[in-house]
C-alpha positions as CSV (number, residue, x, y, z in Angstrom):
1,X,0.3,0.1,-0.1
2,X,2.5,2.3,0.6
3,X,4.5,1.6,-2.9
4,X,0.9,2.8,-4.3
5,X,0.9,6.1,-2.2
6,X,4.4,6.9,-2.8
7,X,3.4,6.1,-6.6
8,X,0.6,8.9,-6.8
9,X,2.1,10.7,-4.8
10,X,5.3,11.1,-7.2
11,X,3.3,12.4,-10.0
12,X,2.1,15.7,-8.7
13,X,5.6,16.1,-7.4
14,X,6.9,15.6,-11.1
15,X,4.8,17.5,-12.5
16,X,5.1,21.2,-10.2
17,X,9.3,20.3,-10.7
18,X,8.8,20.3,-14.6
19,X,6.2,23.3,-14.5
20,X,9.2,25.3,-12.3
21,X,12.2,24.3,-14.6
22,X,9.8,25.2,-17.8
23,X,9.2,28.6,-16.0
24,X,12.5,29.1,-14.9
25,X,13.7,28.5,-19.0
26,X,11.0,30.7,-20.4
27,X,11.9,33.6,-18.5
28,X,15.6,33.0,-19.4
29,X,15.3,32.5,-22.9
30,X,13.2,35.4,-23.2
31,X,16.3,37.7,-20.7
32,X,18.6,36.6,-23.2
33,X,17.9,39.1,-25.6
34,X,17.9,41.8,-23.2
35,X,21.0,41.1,-20.8
36,X,22.9,40.6,-24.5
37,X,21.8,43.8,-25.5
38,X,22.6,45.4,-22.0
39,X,26.4,43.7,-22.3
40,X,27.1,45.4,-25.6
41,X,26.2,48.9,-23.5
42,X,29.6,50.4,-22.6
43,X,30.9,49.2,-19.4
44,X,32.7,52.9,-19.0
45,X,28.9,54.7,-18.4
46,X,26.2,54.8,-15.6
47,X,22.7,54.1,-16.7
48,X,19.7,55.2,-14.8
49,X,17.1,52.1,-15.3
50,X,14.0,52.2,-14.6
51,X,11.7,49.4,-14.3
52,X,8.1,49.6,-15.1
53,X,5.7,47.5,-12.9
54,X,8.6,45.7,-11.0
55,X,6.0,43.3,-9.3
56,X,8.5,41.2,-7.3
57,X,11.4,42.4,-8.7
58,X,13.3,39.0,-10.4
59,X,14.7,41.0,-13.2
60,X,15.7,43.8,-11.2
61,X,18.0,42.1,-8.9
62,X,19.4,40.0,-12.0
63,X,20.3,43.5,-13.3
64,X,21.2,44.6,-10.0
65,X,23.9,42.0,-9.9
66,X,24.9,41.6,-13.1
67,X,25.3,45.3,-14.4
68,X,27.0,47.0,-11.4
69,X,26.9,50.4,-13.1
70,X,23.1,50.8,-13.7
71,X,21.6,52.5,-11.0
72,X,18.0,50.7,-10.9
73,X,15.1,52.2,-10.1
74,X,11.2,50.4,-9.7
75,X,7.8,51.8,-10.2
76,X,5.2,50.2,-8.8
77,X,1.6,50.8,-8.7
78,X,0.8,48.2,-5.8
79,X,1.5,48.9,-2.7
80,X,2.3,45.4,-1.4
81,X,4.4,44.6,-4.2
82,X,6.1,48.1,-3.5
83,X,6.5,47.6,-0.1
84,X,8.4,44.1,-1.3
85,X,11.5,45.4,-3.7
86,X,11.9,48.8,-0.9
87,X,12.4,45.6,0.9
88,X,14.8,44.1,-0.7
89,X,16.7,47.7,-0.8
90,X,16.0,48.7,-4.2
91,X,14.8,52.2,-4.9
92,X,10.6,52.1,-5.3
93,X,8.6,54.7,-6.2
94,X,5.0,53.4,-5.8
95,X,3.0,55.3,-8.6
96,X,0.8,54.7,-11.6
97,X,3.0,55.0,-15.1
98,X,0.2,56.7,-16.4
99,X,-0.2,59.4,-13.8
100,X,3.7,59.1,-12.3
101,X,4.9,63.0,-12.0
102,X,8.4,62.2,-12.4
103,X,10.9,64.3,-14.4
104,X,10.9,64.0,-18.3
105,X,14.2,62.4,-19.5
106,X,15.4,61.5,-16.2
107,X,16.6,57.8,-17.9
108,X,18.8,55.8,-19.7
109,X,16.6,52.4,-20.1
110,X,13.0,52.4,-19.5
111,X,12.0,48.1,-19.2
112,X,8.2,47.6,-19.4
113,X,7.6,43.5,-19.7
114,X,4.3,42.6,-19.7
115,X,2.4,45.4,-18.9
116,X,1.5,46.7,-22.9
117,X,-1.2,44.5,-22.9
118,X,-3.0,45.3,-19.9
119,X,-4.2,48.5,-21.2
120,X,-6.9,49.4,-23.5
121,X,-7.0,52.8,-26.2
122,X,-6.5,54.7,-25.5
123,X,-4.3,54.3,-22.7
124,X,-1.8,52.3,-24.1
125,X,-0.8,55.2,-26.3
126,X,-0.7,57.3,-23.4
127,X,1.6,54.5,-21.9
128,X,3.8,54.5,-24.9
129,X,4.5,58.6,-24.3
130,X,5.6,57.9,-20.9
131,X,7.8,55.4,-21.5
132,X,8.9,57.6,-24.6
133,X,8.9,61.1,-22.2
134,X,10.8,59.0,-19.1
135,X,14.0,58.1,-21.1
136,X,16.2,60.0,-22.3
137,X,17.5,61.8,-25.9
138,X,19.4,58.5,-27.0
139,X,18.2,55.8,-24.7
140,X,16.1,53.2,-24.8
141,X,12.7,51.4,-24.3
142,X,12.6,48.1,-23.9
143,X,9.2,46.3,-24.4
144,X,8.3,43.0,-23.6
145,X,4.9,41.6,-24.3
146,X,2.7,38.7,-25.2
147,X,1.4,38.1,-28.7
148,X,-1.9,36.7,-29.8
149,X,-1.9,32.6,-28.6
150,X,-4.5,30.1,-26.8
151,X,-3.7,31.0,-22.7
152,X,-3.4,34.8,-24.0
153,X,-7.2,35.6,-22.4
154,X,-6.5,33.0,-19.1
155,X,-5.0,36.0,-17.8
156,X,-8.1,37.7,-16.8
157,X,-6.5,41.4,-17.1
158,X,-5.3,40.9,-20.4
159,X,-7.2,43.0,-22.5
160,X,-5.8,42.8,-25.8
161,X,-2.5,42.1,-27.8
162,X,0.2,44.8,-29.4
163,X,2.1,43.3,-31.8
164,X,5.1,45.1,-32.6
165,X,3.9,46.9,-35.8
166,X,0.8,48.8,-34.1
167,X,3.4,50.5,-32.2
168,X,5.8,51.4,-35.0
169,X,2.4,52.8,-36.4
170,X,2.0,54.9,-33.7
171,X,5.1,56.8,-34.2
172,X,5.4,56.5,-38.4
173,X,2.2,56.9,-39.4
174,X,0.4,59.9,-39.0
175,X,-3.3,58.4,-40.2
176,X,-4.1,57.9,-36.7
177,X,-6.4,59.2,-33.7
178,X,-3.3,59.7,-32.0
179,X,0.4,59.8,-33.0
180,X,3.8,59.7,-30.5
181,X,5.5,62.4,-30.4
182,X,8.7,60.5,-30.3
183,X,11.2,59.9,-33.0
184,X,12.7,56.7,-32.8
185,X,15.1,53.8,-33.9
186,X,14.3,50.1,-33.6
187,X,17.3,48.5,-32.4
188,X,15.7,45.0,-32.1
189,X,12.6,43.1,-32.5
190,X,13.0,39.8,-31.0
191,X,10.4,36.8,-30.9
192,X,9.0,34.4,-28.1
193,X,8.4,30.7,-29.5
194,X,7.8,28.3,-26.8
195,X,6.0,24.7,-27.0
196,X,3.1,24.0,-28.8
197,X,-0.7,23.4,-27.0
198,X,-3.0,21.5,-28.8
199,X,-6.8,22.1,-27.1
200,X,-7.1,21.8,-23.2
201,X,-5.6,18.0,-22.7
202,X,-3.3,18.1,-19.9
203,X,-1.6,14.9,-20.5
204,X,-1.0,16.0,-24.1
205,X,0.2,19.6,-23.7
206,X,2.6,18.4,-20.5
207,X,3.8,16.1,-22.7
208,X,4.4,19.1,-25.5
209,X,6.0,20.8,-22.4
210,X,8.8,18.2,-21.8
211,X,9.6,17.7,-25.5
212,X,10.2,21.3,-25.6
213,X,11.7,22.0,-22.1
214,X,14.2,18.9,-23.3
215,X,14.5,19.4,-26.9
216,X,12.9,22.5,-27.9
217,X,10.6,20.9,-30.2
218,X,8.4,21.5,-31.5
219,X,8.4,25.0,-31.1
220,X,4.6,27.4,-31.4
221,X,4.7,30.3,-33.8
222,X,5.7,33.7,-32.2
223,X,3.9,34.3,-28.9
224,X,5.5,36.8,-28.1
225,X,8.1,39.7,-28.4
226,X,11.0,41.4,-27.3
227,X,11.4,45.2,-28.6
228,X,14.1,48.0,-28.0
229,X,13.3,51.2,-29.6
230,X,15.9,53.7,-29.2
231,X,15.0,57.6,-29.1
232,X,16.4,60.0,-31.2
């Protein structure tokens, strides 16, 4: 009986372990183009770095430990999360990015990860305007966001996806309700491709996840991106 119970309890623990490894690997894949870009910047310059909606500070801690010439600041609307990052020793400003009242052109880099998709229009445009208002001329705005995929609306506060083309049109196409007032240069577009997801079958999708985790196959169509833009 003990052997049977041990086998039964093993599977949920195994699933949790795989899910944790999968999450870590997925984050590392998406972090890589950003970290590679940061690594290409001058080591002799200090960079004022703003993390918009910094959450639990995962990426901020990574940046702080890896790039000693980055002075990092968190911008977070959630009081509990702001208290958390402040408790971790990270400079934290508890403000809404849409109503932040920070000084224009205060930062060399503004990084906004998985925020844009939470806004409807025109708040999404205001969000972009604020990111580019806060960054210095010659500085960089980095946006990470999902594309439409089968699990996009599993997050209750996802409003709609904004592909890179919608951002480019905001700044380059003058035949719109609202047009971005910053001059920009696209430095890099990287597309995320993860495991294929088929229907609602847990077993099938778990096996597909395992296959992607260890073989990187089969890969889905692009379901997210990293966009690096320079304000010129």
